[in-house]
C-alpha positions as CSV (number, residue, x, y, z in Angstrom):
1,X,153.9,101.3,139.7
2,X,155.9,98.3,138.6
3,X,158.2,98.6,135.5
4,X,159.8,95.4,134.3
5,X,160.1,93.6,131.0
6,X,159.6,90.3,132.7
7,X,155.9,89.5,132.7
8,X,156.6,87.1,135.8
9,X,158.1,89.9,137.9
10,X,155.3,92.3,137.0
11,X,152.6,89.8,137.8
12,X,154.3,88.7,141.0
13,X,154.7,92.2,142.4
14,X,151.3,93.2,141.3
15,X,149.8,90.2,143.0
16,X,151.7,90.8,146.2
17,X,150.7,94.5,146.3
18,X,147.1,94.1,145.3
19,X,146.7,91.6,148.2
20,X,147.8,94.4,150.5
21,X,145.1,96.8,149.1
22,X,147.4,98.8,146.8
23,X,146.4,100.0,143.3
24,X,149.1,98.8,141.0
25,X,150.0,100.0,137.5
26,X,152.5,98.1,135.4
27,X,154.6,99.0,132.4
28,X,156.9,96.7,130.3
29,X,159.6,99.4,129.7
30,X,160.5,103.1,130.5
31,X,158.8,104.5,127.5
32,X,155.4,102.9,128.4
33,X,156.0,103.8,132.0
34,X,156.7,107.5,131.4
35,X,153.4,107.9,129.6
36,X,151.5,106.2,132.4
37,X,153.3,108.1,135.2
38,X,152.3,111.5,133.8
39,X,148.7,110.3,133.6
40,X,148.4,108.3,136.7
41,X,150.8,109.9,139.1
42,X,151.9,106.8,141.2
43,X,152.9,107.2,144.8
44,X,155.9,104.9,144.4
45,X,157.7,103.4,141.3
46,X,159.6,100.1,141.2
47,X,161.8,99.9,138.1
48,X,163.9,97.1,136.8
49,X,167.4,98.1,135.7
50,X,167.9,95.8,132.7
51,X,165.2,96.7,130.2
52,X,165.2,97.2,126.4
53,X,164.9,100.6,124.8
54,X,165.2,102.6,128.0
55,X,166.9,101.0,131.0
56,X,166.1,101.6,134.6
57,X,168.7,104.1,135.2
58,X,167.7,106.2,132.2
59,X,164.0,105.9,133.3
60,X,164.8,106.9,136.9
61,X,166.8,110.0,135.7
62,X,164.0,111.0,133.4
63,X,161.5,110.8,136.4
64,X,163.7,112.6,138.7
65,X,164.5,115.4,136.3
66,X,160.8,116.2,135.9
67,X,159.9,118.7,138.7
68,X,156.4,117.3,139.1
69,X,157.8,113.8,139.9
70,X,161.1,114.7,141.6
71,X,159.7,113.7,145.1
72,X,158.1,110.4,143.8
73,X,160.1,107.5,145.3
74,X,161.8,105.2,142.9
75,X,163.0,101.9,143.9
76,X,165.5,100.0,141.6
77,X,164.9,96.2,141.1
78,X,167.8,94.2,139.8
79,X,169.3,90.8,139.9
80,X,172.7,92.5,140.2
81,X,173.8,93.3,143.8
82,X,177.1,95.0,143.1
83,X,178.3,98.1,144.9
84,X,178.7,99.9,141.5
85,X,175.0,99.1,140.4
86,X,173.6,100.4,143.9
87,X,175.9,103.5,143.7
88,X,174.6,104.2,140.0
89,X,171.1,103.9,141.2
90,X,171.6,106.5,143.9
91,X,173.4,108.9,141.4
92,X,170.3,108.9,139.2
93,X,168.1,109.6,142.1
94,X,166.7,106.2,143.4
95,X,165.7,106.0,147.0
96,X,166.3,102.3,147.4
97,X,167.6,99.2,145.6
98,X,166.0,95.8,145.9
99,X,167.7,92.7,144.7
100,X,165.6,90.1,142.7
101,X,164.2,87.9,143.7
102,X,162.5,90.2,146.2
103,X,160.2,89.2,148.9
104,X,156.8,90.5,149.9
105,X,158.3,92.0,153.1
106,X,160.9,93.9,151.0
107,X,158.3,95.4,148.7
108,X,156.1,96.4,151.5
109,X,159.0,97.7,153.5
110,X,159.9,100.0,150.7
111,X,156.4,101.3,150.4
112,X,156.2,101.9,154.1
113,X,159.5,103.7,154.3
114,X,158.9,105.9,151.3
115,X,155.2,106.5,151.0
116,X,153.1,108.1,154.0
117,X,149.7,106.4,153.0
118,X,149.5,103.1,151.0
119,X,146.7,103.1,148.6
C-alpha cells in the first residue's frame, strides 16, 4: 500500500511496483488508508509523513497499535531526511525511512527486506 497526498508520488510508486508484479493499493491520507488496511490487509505499507488530517507518524502509530497489523512493515516516505524525523519514525514503529525522491531499487529493497513473499 502507498499512502501519499501527492498524486504524482502515488502514481510513480504504483507504476514501479506493478511492473514488478505487486498488487498495489493507494490512499490519499491516513483516514482513507486505515479503512483500506483493515479490508485489504496489505503485506507492506509505504506512508508519507506530511499529509493533511492525519500525518504519517499518526497513521503509523495507529497501524502499529492495532494487534492485527502490529507486524505489518511500515516504511516512512519523506522529503525530510533529518535525524529527528528518522528517529520519530522509529518511535512510532516504522521499520524503515526512505527519502523522496526514492528510486525503484529503494522501494523494491524495502519490500525484499521486510516481506517474505512479494505479491
